[in-house]
DSSP file (Angstrom, degrees, kcal/mol; ACC not computed):
  #  RESIDUE AA STRUCTURE BP1 BP2  ACC     N-H-->O    O-->H-N    N-H-->O    O-->H-N    TCO  KAPPA ALPHA  PHI   PSI    X-CA   Y-CA   Z-CA
    1    1 A M              0   0    0      0, 0.0     2,-0.4     0, 0.0    64,-0.1   0.000 360.0 360.0 360.0 137.1  138.0   32.4  119.1
    2    2 A K        -     0   0    0     83,-0.1    85,-2.4    86,-0.0     2,-0.2  -0.773 360.0-163.4 -89.3 132.9  138.8   31.5  115.5
    3    3 A F  B     -a   87   0A   0     -2,-0.4    85,-0.3    83,-0.3    94,-0.0  -0.614  37.0 -53.0-112.3 176.0  140.1   28.0  115.1
    4    4 A I        -     0   0    0     83,-0.7     2,-0.6    -2,-0.2    -1,-0.2  -0.073  46.2-147.2 -50.9 137.5  141.9   26.2  112.3
    5    5 A N    >   -     0   0    0      1,-0.1     3,-2.0    81,-0.1    -1,-0.1  -0.941   2.4-156.6-110.8 113.4  140.3   26.3  108.9
    6    6 A E  T 3  S+     0   0    0     -2,-0.6    -1,-0.1     1,-0.3    -2,-0.1   0.707  94.1  56.0 -64.6 -17.6  140.9   23.2  106.9
    7    7 A N  T 3  S+     0   0    0      2,-0.1    -1,-0.3    -3,-0.0    -3,-0.0   0.422  79.2 121.2 -94.1   1.5  140.2   25.1  103.7
    8    8 A A    <   -     0   0    0     -3,-2.0     2,-0.3     1,-0.0    92,-0.1  -0.313  43.8-166.9 -63.5 148.4  142.9   27.8  104.4
    9    9 A Y        -     0   0    0     92,-0.0     2,-0.4    89,-0.0    92,-0.1  -0.893  13.1-142.9-132.5 163.2  145.5   28.0  101.8
   10   10 A T        -     0   0    0     -2,-0.3     2,-0.3    90,-0.2    90,-0.1  -0.961  25.2-113.7-125.7 147.6  148.9   29.7  101.5
   11   11 A R        +     0   0    0     -2,-0.4     3,-0.2     1,-0.1    -2,-0.0  -0.611  26.9 179.7 -78.8 136.6  150.3   31.3   98.4
   12   12 A T        +     0   0    0     -2,-0.3    -1,-0.1     1,-0.1     0, 0.0   0.312  66.9  82.3-115.2   4.8  153.4   29.6   97.0
   13   13 A D        +     0   0    0      2,-0.1     2,-0.4     0, 0.0    -1,-0.1   0.146  58.6 129.8 -96.7  20.4  153.9   32.0   94.1
   14   14 A I        -     0   0    0     -3,-0.2     2,-0.6     2,-0.0     3,-0.0  -0.620  43.1-158.9 -79.1 127.3  155.8   34.5   96.2
   15   15 A N    >   -     0   0    0     -2,-0.4     3,-2.1     1,-0.1     6,-0.2  -0.930   9.2-155.3-108.5 114.7  159.1   35.5   94.7
   16   16 A L  T 3  S+     0   0    0     -2,-0.6    -1,-0.1     1,-0.3    -2,-0.0   0.582  92.3  65.1 -67.5  -7.4  161.5   37.0   97.2
   17   17 A D  T 3  S+     0   0    0      3,-0.0    -1,-0.3     5,-0.0     5,-0.1   0.493  74.3 120.2 -90.6  -3.7  163.2   38.9   94.4
   18   18 A D  S X  S-     0   0    0     -3,-2.1     3,-1.9     1,-0.1     4,-0.2  -0.229  78.8-115.0 -57.6 150.7  160.1   41.0   93.7
   19   19 A E  G >  S+     0   0    0      1,-0.3     3,-1.8     2,-0.2     4,-0.3   0.742 110.8  75.1 -62.2 -22.3  160.7   44.7   94.1
   20   20 A I  G 3  S+     0   0    0      1,-0.3     3,-0.4     2,-0.1    -1,-0.3   0.773  96.6  49.8 -59.5 -24.5  158.3   44.7   97.1
   21   21 A F  G <  S+     0   0    0     -3,-1.9    -1,-0.3    -6,-0.2    -2,-0.2   0.410  97.5  71.4 -92.7   1.3  161.1   43.1   99.1
   22   22 A L    <   +     0   0    0     -3,-1.8    -1,-0.2    -4,-0.2    -2,-0.1   0.495  67.0  86.4-103.5  -3.0  163.9   45.5   98.2
   23   23 A S        -     0   0    0     -3,-0.4    90,-0.2    -4,-0.3    -1,-0.1   0.941  54.1-171.8 -70.3 -47.7  163.1   48.8  100.0
   24   24 A G        +     0   0    0     88,-1.9    89,-0.2     1,-0.2    -1,-0.1   0.525  33.0 146.3  68.5   3.9  164.8   48.1  103.4
   25   25 A E        -     0   0    0     87,-0.1    89,-2.8     1,-0.1     2,-0.4  -0.360  52.7-112.2 -71.0 155.0  163.3   51.4  104.7
   26   26 A K  B     -b  114   0A   0     87,-0.2     2,-0.4    -3,-0.1    89,-0.2  -0.731  24.0-125.5 -89.6 134.6  162.3   51.5  108.3
   27   27 A I        -     0   0    0     87,-2.8     3,-0.1    -2,-0.4    83,-0.0  -0.642  12.2-153.4 -75.7 130.9  158.5   51.8  109.1
   28   28 A S  S    S-     0   0    0     -2,-0.4     2,-0.3     1,-0.3    -1,-0.2   0.845  74.7  -3.3 -75.9 -32.5  157.9   54.8  111.3
   29   29 A A        -     0   0    0     -3,-0.1     2,-0.6    87,-0.0    -1,-0.3  -0.989  59.1-133.8-156.6 150.9  154.8   53.2  112.9
   30   30 A I        +     0   0    0     -2,-0.3   104,-0.2    -3,-0.1     4,-0.1  -0.947  22.9 179.5-107.6 117.3  152.6   50.1  112.5
   31   31 A D        +     0   0    0     -2,-0.6     2,-0.3     2,-0.1    -1,-0.1   0.218  52.3  80.8-109.4  15.5  149.0   51.2  112.5
   32   32 A D  S    S-     0   0    0     37,-0.0     2,-0.9   102,-0.0   102,-0.2  -0.836  91.5 -98.6-113.3 156.8  147.2   47.9  112.1
   33   33 A R        +     0   0    0     -2,-0.3    35,-2.2   100,-0.1    36,-1.6  -0.659  65.8 159.6 -75.1 110.9  146.5   45.3  114.8
   34   34 A C  E     -cD  69 132A   0     98,-1.4    98,-3.1    -2,-0.9     2,-0.5  -0.858  46.0-140.0-133.6 160.6  149.3   42.9  114.4
   35   35 A L  E     -cD  70 131A   0     34,-2.0    36,-2.6    -2,-0.3     2,-0.6  -0.993  23.3-152.6-117.6 118.8  151.4   40.3  116.0
   36   36 A I  E     -cD  71 130A   0     94,-3.1    94,-2.0    -2,-0.5     2,-0.5  -0.828  12.5-170.9 -92.2 124.6  155.0   40.6  115.1
   37   37 A I  E     -cD  72 129A   0     34,-2.9    36,-2.7    -2,-0.6     2,-0.4  -0.972   7.0-155.6-118.8 121.6  156.8   37.2  115.2
   38   38 A M  E     +c   73   0A   0     90,-1.9     2,-0.3    -2,-0.5    36,-0.2  -0.807  18.2 173.6 -97.5 134.3  160.6   37.1  114.9
   39   39 A T        -     0   0    0     34,-2.7    36,-0.5    -2,-0.4     2,-0.3  -0.890  31.0-103.8-134.7 166.2  162.2   34.0  113.6
   40   40 A R     >  -     0   0    0     -2,-0.3     4,-1.9    34,-0.1     3,-0.3  -0.645  20.4-129.3 -92.4 147.1  165.8   33.0  112.7
   41   41 A Q  H  > S+     0   0    0     -2,-0.3     4,-2.8     1,-0.2     5,-0.2   0.861 109.5  59.6 -60.8 -36.0  166.9   32.6  109.1
   42   42 A S  H  > S+     0   0    0      1,-0.2     4,-1.4     2,-0.2    -1,-0.2   0.883 106.0  47.6 -62.4 -37.0  168.3   29.1  109.9
   43   43 A R  H  > S+     0   0    0     -3,-0.3     4,-2.5     2,-0.2     5,-0.5   0.893 110.9  51.2 -69.2 -39.7  164.8   28.0  110.9
   44   44 A V  H  X S+     0   0    0     -4,-1.9     4,-2.5     1,-0.2    -2,-0.2   0.922 109.7  50.2 -61.6 -44.3  163.3   29.5  107.7
   45   45 A D  H  < S+     0   0    0     -4,-2.8    -1,-0.2     1,-0.2    -2,-0.2   0.847 113.2  48.3 -61.1 -33.9  165.9   27.7  105.7
   46   46 A E  H  < S+     0   0    0     -4,-1.4    -2,-0.2    -5,-0.2    -1,-0.2   0.923 134.7   2.9 -74.6 -47.5  165.0   24.5  107.5
   47   47 A V  H  < S-     0   0    0     -4,-2.5     4,-0.4     1,-0.2    -3,-0.2   0.466 106.2 -99.7-124.3  -4.8  161.2   24.5  107.2
   48   48 A G     X  -     0   0    0     -4,-2.5     4,-2.1    -5,-0.5    -1,-0.2  -0.054  39.8 -79.4  95.6 157.0  160.2   27.6  105.2
   49   49 A L  H  > S+     0   0    0      1,-0.2     4,-1.2     2,-0.2     5,-0.2   0.910 124.2  50.0 -61.6 -48.0  159.0   31.0  106.2
   50   50 A Y  H  > S+     0   0    0      1,-0.2     4,-2.0     2,-0.2     3,-0.5   0.938 115.6  41.2 -60.0 -49.8  155.3   30.1  106.9
   51   51 A Y  H  > S+     0   0    0     -4,-0.4     4,-0.8     1,-0.2    -1,-0.2   0.810 110.4  57.8 -72.4 -29.4  156.1   27.1  109.1
   52   52 A A  H  < S+     0   0    0     -4,-2.1    -1,-0.2     1,-0.2    -2,-0.2   0.775 115.5  38.9 -66.6 -24.6  158.9   28.8  110.9
   53   53 A T  H  < S+     0   0    0     -4,-1.2    -2,-0.2    -3,-0.5    -1,-0.2   0.850 111.8  50.4 -91.8 -39.1  156.4   31.5  111.9
   54   54 A R  H  < S+     0   0    0     -4,-2.0    43,-1.5    -5,-0.2     3,-0.4   0.593  85.4  88.7 -88.7 -14.8  153.2   29.7  112.7
   55   55 A Y  S  < S-     0   0    0     -4,-0.8    41,-0.2    41,-0.2    40,-0.0  -0.664  88.6  -3.4-104.5 142.5  153.9   26.9  115.1
   56   56 A A  S    S+     0   0    0     -2,-0.3     2,-0.5     1,-0.2    40,-0.2   0.872  71.0 175.5  58.6  48.6  154.1   26.6  119.0
   57   57 A L  E     -E   95   0A   0     38,-3.6    38,-2.7    -3,-0.4     2,-1.1  -0.729  30.7-133.2 -85.9 128.1  153.5   30.3  119.8
   58   58 A C  E     +E   94   0A   0     -2,-0.5     2,-0.3    36,-0.2    36,-0.2  -0.710  50.1 147.8 -83.6 102.1  153.2   30.9  123.6
   59   59 A L        -     0   0    0     34,-1.3     2,-0.5    -2,-1.1     3,-0.0  -0.909  51.3-119.4-134.1 156.9  150.2   33.2  123.7
   60   60 A K    >>  -     0   0    0     -2,-0.3     3,-2.1     1,-0.1     4,-0.7  -0.857  31.5-126.3 -94.3 136.9  147.3   34.0  125.9
   61   61 A E  H >> S+     0   0    0     -2,-0.5     3,-0.6     1,-0.3     4,-0.5   0.832 106.7  57.2 -54.3 -38.4  144.0   33.2  124.2
   62   62 A D  H 34 S+     0   0    0      1,-0.2    -1,-0.3     2,-0.1     4,-0.3   0.680  97.8  65.7 -69.7 -15.3  142.6   36.7  124.8
   63   63 A K  H <4 S+     0   0    0     -3,-2.1     3,-0.5     1,-0.2    -1,-0.2   0.861 100.5  43.9 -75.0 -36.6  145.5   38.3  123.0
   64   64 A F  H X< S+     0   0    0     -4,-0.7     3,-1.2    -3,-0.6    -1,-0.2   0.505  83.7  90.7 -96.1  -1.3  145.0   37.0  119.5
   65   65 A N  T 3< S+     0   0    0     -4,-0.5    -1,-0.2     1,-0.3    -2,-0.1   0.819  96.9  37.6 -61.8 -30.1  141.2   37.4  119.0
   66   66 A D  T 3  S+     0   0    0     -3,-0.5     2,-0.4    -4,-0.3    -1,-0.3   0.254  83.9 124.4-107.1  12.8  141.6   40.9  117.6
   67   67 A I    <   -     0   0    0     -3,-1.2    18,-0.2     1,-0.2   -33,-0.2  -0.602  33.4-178.1 -76.6 126.7  144.8   40.4  115.6
   68   68 A N        +     0   0    0    -35,-2.2    16,-0.4    -2,-0.4     2,-0.3   0.797  66.5  18.4 -90.5 -33.6  144.3   41.3  111.9
   69   69 A Y  E     -c   34   0A   0    -36,-1.6   -34,-2.0    14,-0.1     2,-0.5  -0.979  57.5-145.2-140.4 148.7  147.8   40.4  110.6
   70   70 A V  E     -cF  35  82A   0     12,-2.2    12,-2.5    -2,-0.3     2,-0.6  -0.981  20.3-156.2-108.8 124.1  150.8   38.4  111.6
   71   71 A L  E     -cF  36  81A   0    -36,-2.6   -34,-2.9    -2,-0.5     2,-0.5  -0.900   5.6-152.4-101.0 121.2  154.1   40.0  110.5
   72   72 A T  E     -cF  37  80A   0      8,-2.8     7,-3.3    -2,-0.6     8,-1.2  -0.821  17.3-172.7 -94.2 126.5  156.9   37.6  110.1
   73   73 A T  E     -cF  38  78A   0    -36,-2.7   -34,-2.7    -2,-0.5     2,-0.4  -0.931  18.0-175.5-123.2 147.2  160.4   39.1  110.6
   74   74 A V  E >  S- F   0  77A   0      3,-2.1     3,-1.7    -2,-0.4   -34,-0.1  -0.986  83.4  -8.0-134.3 125.4  163.9   37.8  110.1
   75   75 A N  T 3  S-     0   0    0    -36,-0.5     3,-0.1    -2,-0.4    -1,-0.1   0.902 130.1 -56.8  52.8  45.2  166.8   40.1  111.2
   76   76 A D  T 3  S+     0   0    0      1,-0.2    39,-2.3    43,-0.1     2,-0.5   0.504 113.6 116.6  68.2   7.1  164.3   43.0  111.8
   77   77 A E  E <   -FG  74 114A   0     -3,-1.7    -3,-2.1    37,-0.2     2,-0.6  -0.910  69.4-123.7-107.8 132.6  163.0   42.9  108.3
   78   78 A I  E     +F   73   0A   0     35,-3.1    34,-3.5    -2,-0.5    -5,-0.3  -0.619  31.4 175.9 -74.1 119.2  159.4   42.0  107.6
   79   79 A R  E     -     0   0A   0     -7,-3.3     2,-0.3    -2,-0.6    -1,-0.2   0.751  60.1  -2.2 -96.7 -29.7  159.4   39.1  105.2
   80   80 A E  E     -F   72   0A   0     -8,-1.2    -8,-2.8   -31,-0.1     2,-0.4  -0.993  52.8-141.8-160.1 159.6  155.7   38.3  105.0
   81   81 A V  E     -F   71   0A   0     -2,-0.3    21,-2.7   -10,-0.2     2,-0.4  -0.996  18.4-164.8-127.5 128.0  152.2   39.3  106.2
   82   82 A Y  E     +FH  70 101A   0    -12,-2.5   -12,-2.2    -2,-0.4    19,-0.2  -0.880  11.9 169.3-114.2 146.3  149.5   36.7  106.9
   83   83 A T  E     + H   0 100A   0     17,-3.0    17,-2.5    -2,-0.4     3,-0.1  -0.733  50.4  63.4-139.9-172.3  145.8   37.4  107.4
   84   84 A N  E    S-     0   0A   0    -16,-0.4     2,-0.3    -2,-0.2    -1,-0.2   0.961  79.3-163.6  50.5  55.4  142.5   35.4  107.6
   85   85 A L  E     -     0   0A   0    -18,-0.2     2,-0.4   -17,-0.2    14,-0.2  -0.503  22.4-176.7 -82.6 134.2  144.0   33.9  110.8
   86   86 A F  E     - H   0  98A   0     12,-2.4    12,-2.6    -2,-0.3     2,-0.4  -0.984  16.5-144.7-124.9 139.8  142.6   30.8  112.4
   87   87 A W  E     -aH   3  97A   0    -85,-2.4   -83,-0.7    -2,-0.4     2,-0.4  -0.858  10.9-167.4-114.5 140.2  144.1   29.6  115.7
   88   88 A N  E     - H   0  96A   0      8,-2.6     8,-2.0    -2,-0.4     2,-0.4  -0.991  21.7-129.3-126.0 128.7  144.6   26.0  116.9
   89   89 A M  E     + H   0  95A   0     -2,-0.4     6,-0.2     6,-0.2     3,-0.1  -0.643  22.2 180.0 -79.8 127.6  145.5   25.2  120.5
   90   90 A I  S    S-     0   0    0      4,-2.9     2,-0.2    -2,-0.4     5,-0.2   0.861  70.6 -28.9 -90.3 -47.4  148.5   22.8  120.8
   91   91 A D  S    S-     0   0    0      3,-1.4    -1,-0.4     0, 0.0     3,-0.3  -0.787  91.9 -59.0-150.6-164.1  148.4   22.7  124.6
   92   92 A S  S    S+     0   0    0     -2,-0.2     3,-0.0     1,-0.2    -3,-0.0   0.702 132.3  16.2 -63.6 -20.6  147.3   24.9  127.5
   93   93 A S  S    S+     0   0    0    -33,-0.1   -34,-1.3     1,-0.1     2,-0.4   0.423 110.6  79.1-131.7   0.3  149.7   27.8  126.5
   94   94 A R  E     +E   58   0A   0     -3,-0.3    -4,-2.9   -36,-0.2    -3,-1.4  -0.921  49.3 174.8-120.4 140.6  150.8   27.2  123.0
   95   95 A F  E     -EH  57  89A   0    -38,-2.7   -38,-3.6    -2,-0.4     2,-0.3  -0.855  16.3-152.9-132.2 165.2  149.0   27.9  119.7
   96   96 A E  E     - H   0  88A   0     -8,-2.0    -8,-2.6    -2,-0.3     2,-0.3  -0.965  16.2-140.4-133.3 154.8  149.6   27.8  116.0
   97   97 A F  E     - H   0  87A   0    -43,-1.5     2,-0.4    -2,-0.3   -10,-0.2  -0.849   5.0-154.6-115.1 155.4  147.9   29.8  113.3
   98   98 A E  E     + H   0  86A   0    -12,-2.6   -12,-2.4    -2,-0.3     2,-0.3  -0.976  35.4 145.7-115.8 136.8  146.7   29.1  109.9
   99   99 A G  E     -     0   0A   0     -2,-0.4     2,-0.3   -14,-0.2   -15,-0.2  -0.960  39.8-118.2-159.4 176.1  146.5   32.0  107.5
  100  100 A V  E     - H   0  83A   0    -17,-2.5   -17,-3.0    -2,-0.3   -90,-0.2  -0.869  43.2 -88.9-121.0 156.8  146.9   33.2  104.0
  101  101 A V  E     - H   0  82A   0     -2,-0.3   -19,-0.3   -19,-0.2     3,-0.1  -0.444  53.4-112.1 -63.0 134.3  149.3   35.8  102.5
  102  102 A A        -     0   0    0    -21,-2.7   -21,-0.1    -2,-0.1    -1,-0.1  -0.107  40.1 -82.9 -64.9 165.8  147.8   39.2  102.8
  103  103 A N     >  -     0   0    0      1,-0.1     4,-2.5     4,-0.1     3,-0.3  -0.185  44.6-101.2 -67.2 165.5  146.7   41.2   99.7
  104  104 A D  H  > S+     0   0    0      1,-0.2     4,-2.7     2,-0.2     5,-0.2   0.807 119.1  59.7 -61.9 -32.0  149.2   43.2   97.7
  105  105 A E  H  > S+     0   0    0      2,-0.2     4,-1.3     1,-0.2    -1,-0.2   0.939 111.7  39.3 -62.0 -46.7  148.2   46.5   99.3
  106  106 A I  H  > S+     0   0    0     -3,-0.3     4,-1.4     2,-0.2     5,-0.3   0.906 115.4  52.6 -69.8 -41.8  149.0   45.3  102.8
  107  107 A R  H  X S+     0   0    0     -4,-2.5     4,-2.3     1,-0.2     3,-0.4   0.912 107.6  51.5 -60.8 -42.5  152.1   43.5  101.6
  108  108 A T  H  < S+     0   0    0     -4,-2.7    -1,-0.2     1,-0.2    -2,-0.2   0.858 107.2  55.0 -62.3 -34.5  153.4   46.6   99.9
  109  109 A K  H  < S+     0   0    0     -4,-1.3    -1,-0.2    -5,-0.2    -2,-0.2   0.835 129.4   8.8 -65.7 -34.1  152.9   48.5  103.1
  110  110 A Y  H >< S+     0   0    0     -4,-1.4     3,-1.9    -3,-0.4   -32,-0.3   0.798  94.3  99.8-119.4 -44.0  155.0   46.1  105.2
  111  111 A V  T 3< S+     0   0    0     -4,-2.3   -88,-0.2    -5,-0.3   -32,-0.2  -0.245  93.9  15.2 -64.8 134.3  157.0   43.5  103.4
  112  112 A G  T 3  S+     0   0    0    -34,-3.5   -88,-1.9     1,-0.3    -1,-0.3   0.357 102.4 112.5  87.9  -4.4  160.7   44.3  102.9
  113  113 A K    <   -     0   0    0     -3,-1.9   -35,-3.1   -35,-0.2    -1,-0.3  -0.666  69.1-114.5-100.1 156.5  160.7   47.1  105.4
  114  114 A R  B     -bG  26  77A   0    -89,-2.8   -87,-2.8    -2,-0.3   -37,-0.2  -0.661  31.0-115.5 -89.2 144.6  162.4   47.1  108.8
  115  115 A I        -     0   0    0    -39,-2.3    -1,-0.1    -2,-0.3     5,-0.1  -0.403  40.6 -89.1 -75.1 154.4  160.4   47.2  112.0
  116  116 A P    >   -     0   0    0      0, 0.0     3,-2.1     0, 0.0     4,-0.2  -0.262  39.5-110.0 -59.5 151.3  160.6   50.2  114.3
  117  117 A D  G >  S+     0   0    0      1,-0.3     3,-1.7     2,-0.2    -2,-0.1   0.811 113.6  67.7 -53.9 -34.6  163.4   50.0  116.9
  118  118 A E  G 3  S+     0   0    0      1,-0.3    -1,-0.3     0, 0.0    -3,-0.0   0.692 103.4  45.7 -63.9 -17.0  160.9   49.6  119.8
  119  119 A Y  G <  S+     0   0    0     -3,-2.1    -1,-0.3   -43,-0.1    -2,-0.2   0.322  83.9 121.2-108.1   6.9  160.0   46.1  118.4
  120  120 A K  S <  S-     0   0    0     -3,-1.7    -3,-0.0    -4,-0.2   -82,-0.0  -0.368  77.3 -82.6 -70.6 152.8  163.5   44.8  117.7
  121  121 A K        -     0   0    0      7,-0.1     2,-0.3     1,-0.1    -1,-0.1  -0.277  42.0-144.3 -59.7 131.9  164.5   41.6  119.5
  122  122 A K    >   -     0   0    0     -3,-0.1     3,-1.4     1,-0.1    -1,-0.1  -0.719  31.4 -92.6 -93.5 148.1  165.7   42.1  123.0
  123  123 A N  T 3  S+     0   0    0     -2,-0.3     3,-0.1     1,-0.2    -1,-0.1  -0.305 107.9  25.5 -60.4 140.1  168.6   39.9  124.4
  124  124 A G  T 3  S+     0   0    0      1,-0.2     2,-0.6     2,-0.1    -1,-0.2   0.404  85.8 121.7  89.7  -2.1  167.5   36.8  126.1
  125  125 A I    <   -     0   0    0     -3,-1.4    -1,-0.2     1,-0.2    -4,-0.0  -0.853  47.1-160.1 -97.6 121.1  164.1   36.3  124.4
  126  126 A A  S    S+     0   0    0     -2,-0.6    -1,-0.2     1,-0.3    -2,-0.1   0.963  83.2   1.3 -66.7 -54.2  163.9   33.0  122.6
  127  127 A M  S    S-     0   0    0    -88,-0.0    -1,-0.3     2,-0.0   -69,-0.2  -0.772  83.0-149.5-136.5  89.7  161.0   33.8  120.2
  128  128 A P        -     0   0    0      0, 0.0   -90,-1.9     0, 0.0     2,-0.4  -0.348  13.7-173.3 -68.3 137.1  159.9   37.4  120.7
  129  129 A L  E     -D   37   0A   0    -92,-0.2     2,-0.4    -2,-0.1   -92,-0.2  -0.994   2.1-168.0-126.0 133.9  156.3   38.2  120.0
  130  130 A Y  E     -D   36   0A   0    -94,-2.0   -94,-3.1    -2,-0.4     2,-0.5  -0.989   9.7-149.5-127.3 128.1  155.0   41.8  120.0
  131  131 A F  E     -D   35   0A   0     -2,-0.4     2,-0.7   -96,-0.2   -96,-0.2  -0.819   3.3-161.7 -94.2 130.0  151.3   42.7  119.9
  132  132 A I  E     +D   34   0A   0    -98,-3.1   -98,-1.4    -2,-0.5     3,-0.2  -0.938  25.0 157.4-109.3 107.8  150.4   46.0  118.2
  133  133 A E        +     0   0    0     -2,-0.7  -100,-0.1  -100,-0.2    -1,-0.1   0.387  42.3  92.3-115.1   2.4  147.0   46.8  119.5
  134  134 A H              0   0    0      1,-0.2    -1,-0.1  -102,-0.2  -101,-0.1   0.400 360.0 360.0 -85.6   5.3  146.6   50.6  119.1
  135  135 A A              0   0    0     -3,-0.2    -1,-0.2  -103,-0.1  -102,-0.1   0.505 360.0 360.0 -72.7 360.0  144.9   50.5  115.6
């Protein structure tokens, strides 16, 4: 298991007006090992995208060992992709990750695009998480 890396950094030079964020097209398939985390815009406004995504995730430890990317979504749109993931246990069932913004090639592939219908939030789920493991 990878744990928190005190030297991890996050990019703060991301401009949400960049053209990478403007496509709105739907991704037909996600072909990388990912964890999709859906969050609310109100939470993003409150603490920022990175912190709205990374904290107090209810996960089983064996699930995240092979995750290459965390895709952050708001209203079914991928807002950011994080990689170089390190995991920190908060308690027996909750974790948080530390990561960095993925490279531009991966970001261009995902950011600003809508997730496939099969991964959209279902009613009654507080913080939906979807594992994509078929890569």
